[in-house]
NUNU-270149 format. One record per atom (N, C-alpha, C, O): x negated, y negated, z negated; residue in one letter. Coordinates in steps of 0.1 Angstrom, whole numbers, padded with zeros to 4 digits, always signed. Each point is the difference from the previous one (the first is absolute). Layout:
REM residues N
XYZa/...
***
This chain:
REM residues 254
-1465-1074-1513m/-0002+0000+0017m/-0017+0005-0002m/-0007-0001-0010m/+0004+0003+0017t/-0014+0010-0004t/-0013-0009+0009t/+0000-0012+0001t/-0003+0016+0002r/-0017-0016+0004r/-0001+0005+0015r/-0002-0009+0008r/+0004+0024+0000e/+0006+0001+0015e/+0012-0005+0005e/+0002-0003+0012e/+0007+0003-0021e/+0013-0002+0000e/+0002-0014+0010e/+0003-0002+0011e/-0009-0008-0025r/-0013-0013+0000r/+0000-0003+0023r/+0007-0004+0010r/-0015+0008-0014h/-0006-0002+0011h/+0004+0007+0018h/-0004-0002+0011h/+0012+0010-0015e/+0007+0004+0008e/+0013-0014+0009e/+0001-0004+0011e/+0005+0002-0023i/+0009-0017+0004i/-0013-0006+0002i/-0005+0003+0011i/+0001-0009-0017i/-0009-0010+0004i/-0006+0000+0013i/-0005-0011+0004i/+0004+0021+0003i/-0004+0004+0012i/+0015-0006+0016i/+0001-0008+0010i/+0007+0018-0019a/+0010+0001+0002a/+0008-0016+0008a/+0004-0002+0011a/-0007-0009-0025e/+0005-0019+0004e/-0003+0002+0006e/+0007+0002+0010e/-0031+0000-0009l/-0006-0013+0008l/+0006+0005+0013l/+0005-0009+0007l/-0004+0023+0000k/+0006+0003+0012k/+0015-0008+0004k/+0004-0006+0010k/+0002+0008-0021k/+0010-0013+0006k/-0001-0014+0003k/+0006-0008+0007k/-0015+0007-0016r/-0002-0020-0005r/-0008-0005+0002r/+0001-0012-0002r/-0018+0018+0008e/-0013-0004+0001e/-0004-0003-0006e/-0012+0002+0003e/+0014-0010-0015s/-0005-0004-0015s/+0008+0000-0010s/+0011-0005+0003s/-0012+0007-0014i/+0004-0003-0014i/-0005+0000-0007i/-0010+0008-0001i/+0015-0019-0010g/-0011-0006-0012g/-0003+0012-0009g/+0001+0012+0004g/-0004-0016-0018v/-0002+0006-0011v/+0010-0004-0005v/+0010+0007+0003v/-0009-0018-0011a/+0013-0010-0002a/+0013+0015+0001a/+0004+0007-0010a/+0000-0004+0025e/+0011+0004+0009e/-0001+0015-0006e/+0010+0007-0003e/-0021-0002+0003l/-0003+0018-0005l/+0003+0002-0010l/+0004+0011-0004l/-0004-0019-0001s/+0000+0005-0019s/+0013-0005+0004s/+0006+0009+0005s/+0000-0020-0006a/+0015+0002-0004a/+0010+0012+0008a/+0012+0003-0003a/-0019+0001+0013l/+0005+0010+0012l/-0003+0016-0009l/+0009+0009+0000l/-0020-0008-0005l/+0000+0015-0002l/-0002+0000-0025l/-0004+0009-0007l/+0012-0024+0003d/+0001-0001-0009d/-0014+0005-0013d/+0000+0005-0011d/-0017-0011+0023v/-0009+0003-0015v/-0006-0012+0001v/+0004-0008+0007v/-0018+0006-0015s/-0006-0014-0002s/-0012+0003+0016s/-0006+0008+0007s/+0009-0027-0007a/-0007-0009+0011a/-0017+0015-0004a/-0006+0006+0009a/+0003-0006-0021v/-0013+0004+0000v/+0001+0022+0002v/-0008+0009+0002v/+0019-0011-0003t/+0003+0016+0013t/+0000-0001+0018t/+0001+0007+0010t/-0002-0013-0012i/+0004-0005+0017i/-0012-0003+0002i/-0003+0001+0012i/-0006-0004-0019r/-0015-0010+0002r/-0003+0012+0005r/+0002-0001+0013r/-0007+0014-0017k/-0002+0013-0004k/+0002+0005+0014k/-0009+0003+0008k/+0027-0001-0004d/+0003+0005+0007d/-0008-0005+0015d/-0002+0006+0010d/+0000-0021-0015l/+0001-0002+0018l/-0021+0005-0001l/-0005+0010+0004l/+0001-0017-0010n/-0014+0006-0002n/-0008+0017+0005n/-0010+0003+0006n/+0021+0003-0012e/+0000+0016+0002e/-0003-0001+0016e/-0010+0002+0007e/+0026-0006-0005l/+0009+0004+0019l/-0014-0011+0005l/-0008+0005+0008l/+0006-0017-0012e/-0012-0002+0011e/-0014+0007+0002e/-0007+0001+0010e/+0005+0005-0025h/-0010+0005+0004h/-0004+0013+0009h/-0011+0005+0002h/+0026-0001+0002e/+0002+0016+0006e/+0005-0012+0017e/+0002+0006+0010e/-0002-0012-0011s/+0000-0008+0014s/+0013+0000+0004s/+0002+0004+0012s/+0005-0007-0018k/+0018+0001+0000k/+0003-0012-0003k/+0009-0004+0007k/-0012-0003-0015l/+0004-0016+0009l/-0007-0009-0002l/-0009+0004-0008l/+0006-0022+0010y/-0007-0007+0002y/+0011-0009-0014y/+0012-0004-0001y/-0030+0003-0010r/+0006-0015-0017r/-0003-0010+0010r/-0008-0001+0010r/+0015-0007-0016s/-0005-0019+0010s/+0014-0008-0012s/+0011+0001-0005s/-0025-0010+0005h/+0010-0015-0015h/+0016+0005-0006h/+0011-0006+0000h/-0015+0022-0007g/+0009-0001-0009g/+0013+0011+0007g/+0009+0004-0007g/-0010+0001+0022k/+0009+0010+0004k/-0003+0008+0010k/-0012-0003+0003k/+0015+0011+0002a/-0003+0008+0004a/+0002+0004+0019a/+0010-0001+0007a/-0020+0004-0003i/+0011+0005+0014i/-0007+0010+0003i/-0011+0004-0006i/+0022+0005+0022l/-0005+0009-0002l/-0018+0001+0009l/-0009+0008-0002l/+0009-0019+0009i/-0019+0008+0006i/-0004-0012-0002i/+0007-0010-0003i/-0024+0009+0007n/-0007-0009-0011n/-0002-0011+0017n/-0003+0004+0012n/+0005-0015-0016p/+0004-0007+0011p/-0015-0007+0012p/+0000-0005+0011p/-0008+0006-0020y/-0016-0003+0009y/-0003+0006+0005y/+0002+0012-0003y/-0009-0015+0014i/-0005+0012+0012i/-0013-0003+0000i/-0004-0011-0003i/-0001+0020+0007n/-0021+0000+0004n/+0003+0001+0007n/+0011+0003+0004n/-0024-0005+0003n/-0006-0004+0016n/+0002+0019+0008n/-0002+0010-0007n/+0005-0010+0014r/-0006+0012+0007r/+0000-0001+0016r/+0005-0008+0007r/-0013+0020-0004s/-0006-0002+0012s/+0010-0001+0007s/+0011+0001-0006s/-0010-0004+0024v/+0004+0004+0005v/+0009+0011+0008v/+0009-0003+0009v/-0014+0016-0014n/-0005+0012+0008n/+0010+0004-0008n/+0009+0006+0005n/-0009-0011-0020e/+0005+0005-0015e/+0016-0008+0009e/+0007+0009+0006e/-0003-0019-0005k/+0008-0005+0000k/+0010+0005+0014k/+0012-0002+0002k/-0025+0008+0007e/+0011+0012+0014e/+0005+0007-0004e/+0011+0003+0006e/-0014+0003-0019k/+0009+0015+0003k/+0011-0003-0011k/+0006+0010-0006k/-0004-0022+0004l/+0021-0005-0009l/+0002-0004+0005l/-0005-0007+0009l/+0023+0009-0012a/+0010-0007+0008a/-0004+0006+0018a/+0004-0009+0008a/-0008+0016-0002i/+0005+0000+0013i/-0003-0005+0010i/-0007-0006+0008i/+0028+0015-0013e/+0013-0002+0008e/+0012-0015-0002e/+0009-0005+0008e/-0015+0001-0024e/+0001-0012-0001e/-0006-0009+0008e/+0008-0005+0008e/-0020+0001-0006k/-0007-0008+0003k/-0001-0001+0015k/-0005-0009+0006k/+0015+0025+0001m/-0003-0004+0016m/+0012-0006+0008m/+0000-0005+0011m/+0015+0007-0029r/+0013-0006+0008r/-0003-0012-0005r/+0010-0007+0001r/-0020+0002-0008i/-0001-0016-0006i/-0007-0003+0015i/+0002-0010+0007i/-0004+0014-0005g/-0016-0011+0007g/+0004+0003+0016g/-0008-0002+0009g/+0024+0009-0005q/+0012+0002+0013q/+0007-0009-0001q/+0004-0007+0009q/+0000+0005-0025a/+0013-0011-0004a/-0015-0014+0001a/+0004-0011-0005a/-0014+0011+0009a/-0008-0020-0001a/-0003+0002+0011a/-0010-0006+0004a/+0015+0015+0003a/-0003-0002+0010a/+0007-0007+0017a/-0002-0006+0010a/+0013+0014-0019a/+0014-0006+0007a/-0004-0012+0000a/-0006-0003+0010a/+0006-0005-0019m/-0003-0015+0001m/-0005-0007+0005m/+0005-0011+0000m/-0017+0014+0009i/-0010-0004+0004i/+0009-0008+0015i/+0007+0008+0005i/-0007-0019+0001t/+0007-0004+0010t/-0007-0003+0013t/-0012+0001-0003t/+0013-0004+0014r/-0002+0001+0013r/-0014-0010-0005r/+0003-0009-0008r/-0016+0010+0013d/-0009-0014+0003d/-0001-0005-0015d/+0000-0012-0003d/+0000+0020-0005d/+0000+0000-0016d/-0019-0002-0004d/-0008+0005+0008d/+0005-0012-0020s/-0007-0002-0003s/-0004+0004-0013s/-0001-0009-0009s/-0001+0017+0007i/+0002+0009-0019i/-0017-0002-0013i/-0012-0003+0004i/+0015+0006-0014i/-0013-0001-0004i/+0009+0015-0009i/+0010-0001-0006i/-0019+0016+0009i/-0002+0006-0013i/-0012+0003-0005i/-0010-0001+0007i/+0009+0003-0020a/-0009-0003-0009a/-0001+0019-0005a/+0005+0010+0006a/-0010-0010-0017s/-0004+0018+0001s/+0004+0011-0011s/+0003-0003-0012s/-0002+0010+0016g/+0007+0014-0007g/+0004+0006+0008g/+0004-0002+0012g/-0007+0020-0021t/+0012+0007+0010t/+0011-0002+0005t/+0001+0003+0012t/+0008-0008-0019t/+0017-0008+0009t/-0006-0003+0005t/+0002+0008+0010t/-0009-0013-0006m/-0005-0013+0013m/-0009+0007+0009m/-0004-0008+0009m/+0000+0021-0007h/-0007+0008+0006h/+0009+0010+0003h/-0003+0010+0006h/+0017-0015-0011a/+0017+0013+0006a/+0006-0015+0011a/+0005+0000+0012a/-0008-0009-0019l/+0002-0015+0011l/-0003+0002+0010l/+0008-0001+0010l/-0025+0006-0010a/+0000-0002+0017a/-0004+0003+0008a/-0007-0005+0008a/+0013+0021-0012r/-0001+0009+0006r/+0019+0000+0004r/+0003+0006+0010r/+0005-0011-0014s/+0010-0002+0006s/+0011-0013+0009s/+0011-0003+0002s/-0032-0001+0001i/+0003-0011+0011i/-0006+0003+0014i/-0011+0004+0004i/+0020-0007+0001k/+0003+0005+0019k/+0005-0004+0004k/+0011+0005+0002k/-0016-0019+0004p/+0003-0014+0005p/+0003+0000+0014p/-0008+0005+0008p/+0019-0009-0002i/-0006+0004+0013i/+0004-0015+0011i/+0006-0002+0010i/-0012-0006-0020h/+0000-0015+0001h/-0015-0010-0005h/-0011+0005+0005h/+0011-0014-0011k/-0017-0006-0009k/+0002+0000-0012k/+0012+0000-0005k/-0020+0001-0001l/+0005+0000-0014l/-0017-0002-0004l/-0010+0007+0003l/+0010-0020-0012t/-0014-0001-0009t/+0003+0008-0015t/+0009+0003-0007t/-0023-0002+0009v/-0001+0005-0018v/-0014+0003-0004v/-0010+0008+0003v/+0014-0020-0017i/-0011-0003-0006i/-0003+0007-0012i/+0007-0002-0010i/-0018+0011+0009s/-0001+0009-0009s/-0007-0004-0006s/-0007-0009+0003s/+0008+0021-0023a/-0013-0006-0007a/-0008+0024+0002a/-0010+0007+0001a/+0022-0008-0001s/-0006+0020+0003s/-0006+0004+0011s/+0005+0001+0011s/-0016+0003-0014i/-0008+0006+0016i/+0006+0013+0006i/-0002+0004+0012i/+0012+0001-0027v/+0006+0015+0007v/+0014-0008+0007v/+0002+0004+0012v/+0009-0014-0014v/+0006-0003+0008v/-0005-0006+0013v/+0010-0004+0008v/-0023+0002-0004s/+0000-0005+0010s/-0006+0006+0012s/-0002-0004+0011s/-0003+0018-0021e/-0006+0011+0011e/+0013+0007+0006e/+0001+0003+0012e/+0011-0001-0022i/+0009+0008+0007i/+0004-0010+0008i/+0003+0005+0010i/-0001-0020-0009l/+0007-0001+0013l/-0007-0005+0010l/+0006-0003+0010l/-0024+0002-0012a/-0008-0001+0008a/+0007+0007+0016a/+0003-0007+0010a/-0003+0019-0011s/+0012+0007+0015s/+0011-0008+0004s/+0009+0006+0004s/-0008-0014-0004q/+0013-0009-0004q/-0003-0013+0012q/-0002-0011-0005q/+0003+0010+0019e/-0003-0009+0001e/+0007-0013+0007e/-0003-0008+0008e/+0020+0012-0020a/+0002-0016+0003a/+0001-0005-0009a/+0005-0011-0002a/-0016+0025-0016v/+0001-0007-0002v/-0013-0011-0006v/-0009+0007-0003v/+0005-0023-0001d/-0012-0009+0000d/+0001+0005-0016d/+0010+0002-0007d/-0023+0001+0006i/-0005+0000-0015i/-0011-0008-0003i/-0011+0002+0005i/+0014-0013-0015i/-0015-0008-0008i/+0002+0007-0017i/+0008-0001-0009i/-0025+0009+0011q/+0001+0004-0010q/-0012-0014-0012q/-0012-0003-0001q/+0024-0001-0005l/-0006-0002-0011l/-0017+0008-0011l/-0001+0010-0006l/-0012-0023+0008g/-0014+0006+0000g/+0001+0000-0019g/+0011+0001-0004g/-0023-0002-0006g/-0003+0001-0013g/-0006+0011-0001g/-0008+0006+0008g/+0014-0003-0024t/-0009+0008-0005t/+0009+0017-0004t/+0010+0001-0007t/-0015+0006+0011l/+0009+0016+0004l/+0001+0004-0010l/-0010-0003-0006l/+0018+0007+0000r/+0009+0001-0017r/+0001+0021+0009r/+0009+0004+0008r/-0015-0001-0011h/-0001+0012-0003h/+0009+0011+0000h/+0000+0011+0007h/+0008-0014-0015s/+0011+0013-0008s/+0017-0006+0008s/+0011+0005-0003s/-0012-0011+0008s/+0010-0008+0007s/-0007+0000+0021s/+0007-0003+0009s/-0022+0007-0007n/-0001-0002+0012n/+0008-0017+0007n/+0006+0000+0011n/-0010-0014-0020s/+0004-0013+0004s/-0010-0001+0001s/-0010+0006+0000s/+0016-0019+0001v/-0009-0017-0003v/+0005-0004-0011v/+0011+0003-0003v/-0023-0015-0008v/+0005-0005-0003v/-0009-0012-0001v/-0007-0003+0010v/+0006-0006-0023g/-0008-0013-0004g/+0001-0013+0011g/+0003+0003+0012g/-0004-0014-0016k/+0001-0013+0007k/-0001+0003+0018k/+0009-0002+0008k/-0021+0007-0005y/-0001-0001+0016y/+0012+0003+0007y/+0005-0005+0011y/+0000+0015-0021a/+0019+0009+0009a/+0009-0010+0003a/+0007-0001+0010a/-0006-0008-0027e/+0010-0006-0002e/-0005-0016+0008e/+0009-0007+0004e/-0019+0005-0002s/-0005-0018+0007s/+0004-0005+0019s/-0001-0010+0007s/+0008+0027-0007i/+0002-0001+0020i/+0019-0004-0001i/+0008-0007+0008i/-0006+0014-0020l/+0015-0001+0001l/+0008-0016-0001l/+0012-0002+0004l/-0017-0003-0008p/+0008-0013+0008p/-0004-0005+0013p/+0003-0010+0006p/-0008+0020-0002n/+0002-0005+0016n/+0013+0001+0005n/+0005-0009+0007n/+0002+0023-0010f/+0013+0006+0008f/+0013-0006-0009f/-0001-0006-0011f/+0011+0010+0017c/+0017+0002-0002c/+0005+0009+0006c/+0001+0002+0012c/+0002+0007-0021c/+0003+0011-0002c/+0018+0006-0001c/+0001+0004-0012c/+0012-0002+0020s/+0010+0001-0003s/-0002+0010-0021s/+0005-0005-0009s/-0012+0015+0008k/+0002+0013-0005k/-0011+0006-0009k/-0010+0003+0007k/+0008+0001-0022l/-0010+0003-0003l/+0006+0015-0010l/+0009-0001-0009l/-0015+0011+0014f/+0005+0014+0000f/-0006+0000-0014f/-0002-0011-0005f/-0002+0020-0003i/-0009-0006-0013i/+0008+0016-0004i/+0011+0005+0001i/-0027+0000-0010g/+0008+0016-0012g/-0010-0006-0011g/-0010-0007+0000g/+0015+0011-0008v/+0000-0004-0017v/+0000+0012-0008v/+0006+0010+0002v/-0015-0014-0014d/+0000+0016+0000d/+0010+0000-0017d/-0001+0008-0009d/+0007-0015+0010g/+0012-0009-0016g/+0008-0009+0007g/-0004-0007+0010g/+0023+0008-0019i/+0005-0008-0003i/+0005+0003-0009i/+0003+0011-0003i/-0001-0026-0006d/+0003-0004-0010d/+0016-0003+0005d/+0002+0002+0012d/+0005-0007-0017l/+0010-0010+0002l/+0001-0010-0004l/+0006-0010+0004l/-0012+0012-0013d/-0004-0018-0015d/-0011-0005+0001d/-0004-0010-0005d/-0007+0022+0017y/-0014-0009-0002y/-0005-0002+0008y/-0006-0011+0003y/+0009+0025+0009g/-0005-0011+0015g/-0004+0015+0008g/+0004+0011-0001g/-0010-0017+0009i/-0007+0015+0011i/-0019+0000+0000i/-0009-0004+0007i/+0011+0011-0019t/-0015+0009+0005t/-0005+0002+0007t/+0006+0002+0010t/-0022-0002-0010t/-0009+0011+0006t/-0012+0003-0014t/+0001-0003-0012t/-0010+0010+0017t/-0010+0008-0012t/-0012-0006+0007t/-0008+0009+0003t/+0005-0019+0001d/-0014-0008+0007d/+0007-0014-0003d/+0011-0005+0003d/-0024+0003-0010l/+0002-0018-0002l/-0004-0010+0017l/+0008-0008+0004l/-0018+0012+0003r/-0004-0005+0016r/+0016+0004+0006r/+0010-0007-0001r/-0011+0015+0005e/+0019+0003+0000e/+0011-0007+0002e/+0007-0003+0009e/-0008+0001-0022a/+0018-0012-0002a/-0006-0007+0002a/+0006-0004+0010a/-0019-0006-0012d/-0008-0009+0009d/+0010+0001+0021d/+0012-0003+0003d/-0023+0008+0004l/+0007+0000+0009l/+0019+0000+0006l/+0008-0004+0008l/-0011+0012-0020n/+0015+0003+0002n/+0011-0013+0002n/+0010+0001+0007n/-0014-0009-0012r/+0007-0013-0012r/-0006-0013+0014r/+0008-0009+0004r/-0020+0010+0001e/+0000-0006+0015e/+0005+0006+0011e/+0001-0007+0010e/+0003+0015-0009m/+0005+0011+0014m/+0022-0008-0002m/+0008-0004+0008m/-0007+0005-0023m/+0011-0007-0003m/+0006-0011+0004m/+0012-0001+0002m/-0024-0009+0000k/+0002-0017+0002k/-0002+0001+0012k/-0001-0012+0004k/+0000+0022+0007v/-0001-0006+0015v/+0008+0007+0005v/-0002+0002+0012v/+0016+0005-0018a/+0006+0011+0006a/+0019-0003-0003a/+0004-0005-0010a/+0000+0007+0014q/+0020-0009+0004q/+0005+0013-0012q/+0011-0003-0005q/-0016+0013+0003k/+0011+0013-0007k/-0008+0009-0007k/-0006+0010+0006k/+0005-0013-0020v/-0014+0012-0009v/+0012+0010+0005v/+0011-0004+0000v/-0017+0022+0005i/+0008+0009-0005i/-0005+0010-0003i/-0012+0004+0002i/+0022+0002-0009v/-0015+0010-0014v/+0001+0010-0002v/+0005+0004-0010v/-0010+0003+0022l/+0002+0019+0001l/-0003+0009-0011l/-0012+0003-0002l/+0026+0004-0009a/-0010+0004-0010a/+0006+0015-0001a/+0010-0001+0008a/-0011+0013-0013d/+0007+0012+0001d/+0007-0004-0012d/-0005-0011-0004d/+0012+0015-0004s/+0007+0001-0013s/-0006+0003-0011s/+0006-0001-0011s/-0016+0006+0013s/-0011+0007-0015s/-0010-0017-0003s/-0010+0000-0007s/+0014-0012+0014k/-0009-0012+0001k/+0009-0008-0013k/-0006-0010-0004k/+0018+0013-0002f/+0011-0008-0010f/-0005+0003-0010f/-0004+0011-0003f/+0004-0018-0003h/+0001-0001-0014h/-0019+0003-0005h/-0004+0004-0011h/-0002-0006+0021r/-0013-0001+0001r/-0007-0016+0004r/+0005-0009+0007r/-0022+0007-0016r/-0004-0011-0002r/-0015+0011+0006r/-0006+0010-0004r/+0005-0020+0017g/-0020-0001-0001g/-0006-0014-0009g/+0004-0009-0008g/-0015+0013+0014f/-0010-0008-0016f/+0002-0017+0004f/+0002-0009-0008f/-0004+0006+0032s/+0002-0013+0000s/+0015-0005+0000s/+0006+0006-0009s/+0000-0014+0014k/+0015-0006+0001k/-0007+0000+0015k/-0011-0003+0006k/+0019+0006-0006i/-0001-0018+0022i/+0009-0007-0007i/-0005-0011-0003i/+0023+0014-0003c/+0007-0008+0009c/+0010+0001-0011c/-0002+0009-0008c/+0017-0020+0005d/+0012+0001-0009d/+0013+0006+0009d/+0003-0009+0008d/+0002+0016-0007m/+0010+0007+0008m/+0008-0010+0008m/+0004+0002+0011m/-0002-0015-0017d/+0006-0011+0006d/-0003-0003+0017d/+0007-0003+0010d/-0025+0006-0013e/-0001-0004+0016e/-0001+0013+0007e/-0011+0003-0004e/+0014+0004+0009v/+0006+0016-0004v/+0014+0001+0014v/+0012+0000-0003v/-0015-0001+0015d/+0012+0001+0009d/+0009+0009-0001d/+0011+0000-0004d/-0021+0010+0010i/+0002+0017+0002i/-0001+0012-0008i/-0011-0002-0005i/+0013+0011+0001i/-0007+0012-0006i/+0011+0010+0010i/+0012-0001+0003i/-0022+0014+0001i/+0007+0008+0005i/-0009+0010-0006i/-0012+0002-0001i/+0023+0005-0005t/-0007+0020-0009t/+0016+0007+0002t/+0012-0001+0002t/-0024+0010-0004d/+0014+0018+0000d/+0007-0005-0014d/-0001-0009-0009d/+0016+0026+0017e/+0012-0004-0008e/-0012+0010-0011e/-0004+0011+0004e/-0002-0018-0017g/-0003+0012-0009g/-0002-0018-0005g/-0007+0000-0010g/+0010-0010+0013i/-0002-0014-0011i/+0016+0003-0010i/+0008+0008+0003i/-0008-0017-0014p/+0007+0008-0006p/+0006-0014-0001p/-0006-0011+0001p/+0024+0014-0003t/+0009-0011+0001t/+0002-0005-0005t/+0011-0004+0002t/-0017-0002-0012k/-0001-0010-0010k/-0003-0011+0004k/+0006-0011+0001k/-0022+0017+0004v/-0014-0006+0011v/+0008-0004+0011v/+0002-0012-0003v/+0004+0013+0013a/+0008-0003+0013a/+0004-0008-0003a/-0004-0010+0006a/+0018+0007-0021s/+0007-0008+0001s/-0007-0013-0004s/+0003-0011+0004s/-0012+0014-0010r/-0008-0014-0004r/-0012-0003+0005r/-0008-0007-0007r/+0007+0010+0016l/-0010-0005+0015l/+0013-0008+0008l/-0001-0012+0003l/+0015+0021-0002e/+0016-0011+0007e/-0006-0012-0008e/-0007-0009+0004e/+0013+0013-0022d/+0003-0009-0001d/-0010-0015+0000d/+0005-0011-0002d/-0019+0015+0004m/-0013-0010+0004m/+0003-0006+0009m/-0004-0012+0002m/+0012+0017+0008g/-0003-0003+0015g/-0014+0003+0008g/-0008-0007+0006g/+0009+0020-0009i/-0008+0001+0011i/+0001+0016+0004i/+0000+0010-0007i/+0004-0014+0029t/-0001+0012+0000t/-0005+0013+0003t/-0011+0002+0005t/+0022+0008-0010l/-0006+0012-0004l/+0008+0010+0013l/+0011+0000+0005l/-0023+0009-0003i/+0001+0010+0011i/-0005+0012+0000i/-0011+0004+0002i/+0024+0004-0008i/-0008+0016+0004i/-0002+0002+0008i/+0006-0006+0009i/-0020+0021-0004a/+0002+0006+0007a/+0004+0013+0000a/-0008+0006-0007a/+0017+0002+0012k/+0003+0011-0002k/+0000+0011+0012k/+0003+0011-0003k/
***
């Protein structure tokens, strides 16, 4: 078997299984572990996979911080549908928290209340979108401006939250790893998100399917603290099954 043939088989197996160990590949291809490690090094150098703790995975699971303008251009249709599905969960005379992120912008654009709605938001963009809705009372958190997301973070933003009690927190994330939890790229945002969770009866994560198997720098919480995840049809079947086994309600926005 040639080097190129081994590489093709490795990538094909990763597409089926999401991750695979060096020992498994060595047995499958009937070559030494040293040869497999060399193959994986070459494939990683070509950005075709990512090596982690003696195994290979198809994508780099670690997320870099990107500006809100860049993120707005990604998964536009998926975010729109997710936002619409989330907006449909808002009830009459509701009080909710909307965190930051481009999927939160999609949620705000989908909110068309004919009744009274109170929104606490960390996102300046969300508040601007909702400002034209007379039925919406907006409490804009203060604090330090995070330029990459046009949202506020910091102790001042956190300090006001214990004064409120809301039915739902809608939160966007940079990564969802079922074994590790939900994450974001900013430590201050993770701290604020955790404070939001304390004053919300339900934690609802809005994330397009590209966020699964990914990790940001800062952990927000474990998976058992999440009540509902709203995502798109691209979610892997295995991930959907595991979420259901965890008791997390999964809503797929079609």
